[in-house]
Structures are given as structure tokens and as C-alpha cells.
N, C-alpha and C positions, 0 to 999 in steps of 0.2 A: 793338479798341483797341490802339494799340502799345503796346510795352514801356515807352519813355520815358513814356507819358502817366501810366502805374501806378506809375513809379517815383519815389522822393523826392528832389529835387534838393538837394543838399547845399551848392555852392557854382554861383553864376550870375554871371557876367564880364558888365558892361555897359559898354562903350567903355572899358575898363580901359586907360590910357596910364602909362607910367613912362619918367623922364629920370634919368639919372646926370649932372648938370651938363647940358650942351649935348647929350649922347647920348642919344637917343631910342630907349631900349632895348626897349620893349613897345608895340606901335602898335593902338591901337583893338581890343582883344580883346573878342569876344562869343561866350561858349560855356558849357555847363552840365557841371559833375560830378555823377553821380549816386551814389545810397546803395549800398554793396555792391558796387561795380565798381571794378576794377584800369583806369585810365586812364593809360596810357602817353604820355610826351612824348619825340617825337623831332625830330629836326634836327641840322644840321651844328654843330660848335663857333661859340660865340659868336652863336649864334641867338636868345638869350634864354631857353631852358629852364630852366636853374638860377634866373636872375632871376626867372621867373614863380612857380615853386614855391615860392619864399622868400616871394612876396607874399601866398601863403594863410595864413600866420601872422604877416604883418608884420615877418617877421625882417630885411628890407632897409629898415625904416622908420627906422632909426637910422643909415643909412649917410649921411655927411656929402654935401649936395649932390642926394640923392634926392627928386624930386617925382612924385607921382601924382596921376591923376585917374580920373574914373568911378566906377563901383562894383565891388566885389567883396561880392557879397551871400551870406553865409554863415549857412545857416537863416533867411532872410529880414531878415536885418540886415547894413546896409552897414558892413562892415570897416573902411573908410578914414576912417569917423566918427571923430572925436576922442574920443568917450567911450566907446570899446571899451576893454574890461578885457584888457589884454595877457597877464596872468598866466593868467587864465581861459581865454582863445583859444587859448593854447598849449599848456594842458591838454587841451584838446579836440582840436586839430590837432598831433600830434606829428611831430618830424623825425628822420629817419636820413639820415647823411651819406654821403659816397663811400667815405670809411674808416672803418672802426671806430674810435670815439674814447672809450674807456672813460675814467672818472675813475682818478686812481690812489689806487684804494681798492679794499675786498675785492669779489667778485661779489655778496655780498648787499648791502652798502651801494650799489652803483651802482643795482641795482634798486630798492632803497628810498629812493633818495634824493627822485626826484619825489613820491610820496606823502608824504613826511618834511615837504618844503617846502608842501605843500597842507595841512599839520596834522595828519596821522594819526600818533600817537606810539604806540598801545599794539603791544606785541611781537608777541603772537598775531596781532592783524590784518596788521601789515607780514610777519609769516613766510608767511601766506597768500596776501598779492599777491606776493612773491616767487616762491613756489611755482608758482602759476597762470602768471606771466608767463615764467617759464623753460621751463614746460610749454608754452605755447602758441608758443614759439618752438624746440621740441626741444631744449632744451637741459640740463633738469632733470636724466636721468638721466647725463649727462655731468659735472656739476659738484657734485650733491646732497651729497657727501661732503667738499667742500673749498669751502664758502661763504665762508668766511673767507679763504680764500687771494685774492692780489693779482690782480687783474681782468687786469693787464697781462701775466700769465703764461699766458692764453689765447692759441691759435692764431688767425691772422687771421679765419678763417671764424667761429670761435668768439666772437671779440670784436663782431665785427659782429651776431652773432644777440643777445649779451648787449646790445648796444646797440638793437636792436629790442625785446628786453624792457623796457628802461628806458623807451623810449617807450610802451610798452603799460601799464607800470605805473598811470599816473595815471589809465587807462580812457578814452583818448582816443575820438572818432568817427572821426576821419580819421588817416592815417599817411601822411606825405610823406617819399618813397624819392628821392635825389638820386644817381643812380646806384650803388645799394648795392652792387653785384657787381664794379666797376670794378678794385677791388685785388684781387679773389679769385681763386684757382686753380679749374679747371673744377668739382671735385667739391663744393667750397665754393658756389659759383654754383648749382649744381644743387638744394643744398639750400634756399638763400634763395628759389628760384624756387618750389620745391615749398610752402615755408613761405607765401610770398605767395599762393598759391592757396588754402592753408587759411586764411589770415587774413581772406581778402574775405567768408568767411560773418561776419565778427563787425564789420568794420572796413570803411570806404571807403577805396583806395589810389590814391596819385597817385604816378607813379614815372617820373623822368627816366633814359632809357636811351639808351646810344649803340649798343646792340646790336639790330640791327633782328629777328634771329631772337629774341631774347628778348622783345622787344615782342609779336611772334606767337604766343610761347607763353604769356605770362602775362596778358595784358591782353583787356580787353573792349572798350574803346575805345583808339584811337589819334590823337592830335593833332600835326600836323606843322607845325613851327615853321621860319620861315626868315626871317631878318634882322627878328626881333621881332614879326612878323606871324603870324597863325595863316592856314597855307594852306588846311588842311582838316582837320576832326574827322569819324571815323565809326566806326562797329562796324570793329573791328580786321581781321576778315576781309575785309570790303569794301576797306579803304585798302591790303591788302596786294595784292589780287586784282584790283582794278577801281577804281583812285584815281581822282576826279573832277577832278584837275588836274593839268597836264603836269608840272608841277615835284616833284610828289610822286613820280611815275612814273618821273621821272630820278632822283630821291634814294636811293629804295628798289632799283633798278636798279644804283646805284652809279655814275651818270655823273657824280656830283659829290658831295662831302661827305666 
């Protein structure tokens, strides 16, 4: 029995298309994302990577002129259906952006923000959530004595880990990461990569990256996008050592992109 057959499907794309006005940005996407795996999305600039990841919690639904068709089935519910509760969806499918973007509040209030929005008021419960979330991103020991200090006083790498902690605080099932290390130095990048490998024990992670070595280091599956199309998706080792499509081979060997 294959590993895929025994693994829970978290997202299943069925003929997913997206347009920004007349621009056809995502074209007939058909693939699945599986539980407790890191799926890396690679491809040249403008190929639809960030657009795709934002469809998974419908962040681009409010962009003027956006139109989508097909299905994004999340735990067997088509989230393109108008009845979807966006607040609940984004609680379960968290997002971490390219650059750490802490709120201009304390470290504590950044992490407690999501749980408070979703109705958690008790200080003891919030304290526990903040501590666990910061421990999950290996930041607790660095900040535990200054939780009331401004989050914007942290280093770039710490800010990015704080933003991951903020995403984890609502107890999501999925964490989306849009080039989470592109603005970081090598040491901070390594910490985030180590963190991703640790987090997949608890979460499903979808990660856009321009860095092919990073995709090879941290992901279980790699999807190669080109001009809005999915060229191929497979186990990462297979994609990098023996891709099935010549365009993938050309991209990963640096012939374009």
C-alpha cells in the first residue's frame, strides 16, 4: 500500500483556475496536499506560486477583479463555496508572510491576538497559549523575560519566528509560508528551516520558496509551477534527481528562472 493511500488528504485541487481581470494566473490545477507533510512550491517569479498559496485560505478572494473556478476541497469541503466561514478557515489555515510583520504591540500581545479575536479571555489560558507558541518556535528562552517589550524591537529572524508563533496560537491545522526566509540572514534561515522540520510533526506546511536548496532540504513533496500551470509534483527527492518533465529539469539546473 502506498504512503499516499494511507495519508490523510488536507487539500485537494480540482480544475482550480484563477483570473485577475483578464490575466489567467492559475490554470487547471489538479493535485493534493497531505497531512503532516511539507509541500514546497517552486518556480520562477510570476509563475503563480504566491497566488496559489493565498487561495488556500482565500486571502485573494477580496482582491478586485479576482475570479476563481473549480474546487479547493479542504477536509472534503469546497472552500470556493460562498457558505464558507472565512474567520474559521483562517483560524485553521494560518499564514506567514515573506517578511516578519509583527503588530506594533508587545511580544505577548502579538501572540495572544488571534486567541483573543476568537474569544479567549482568561489570562491563565492566554499565558499558556503564548508560552507554548513561543516554545514551538524556539523563541521562549530568548524573550520570556521581556514579553511586554515591543515586538518591533526584535531582530529580523526573531520577528519572523514571532509571526510563526502568532500563526500557531490559534491552533491551526495548516501553516502557509510565503518565502518565509527570503529577507533573513543565513543563520536565521537555518533556524526557520529547522523549525519547519520540527513543526511538520504537528502541522501540515505549504511553503513557497525561490531557494531550490531549501526546498530540497525541508520538503517532502515539491510542486513546480510555470506560467500558472502545475508542471509536476512528486516526492522532493524524485523531482530533484529524476524529474519527469524537461521544463522541470531545465529550471532546477538553472537553464532559466
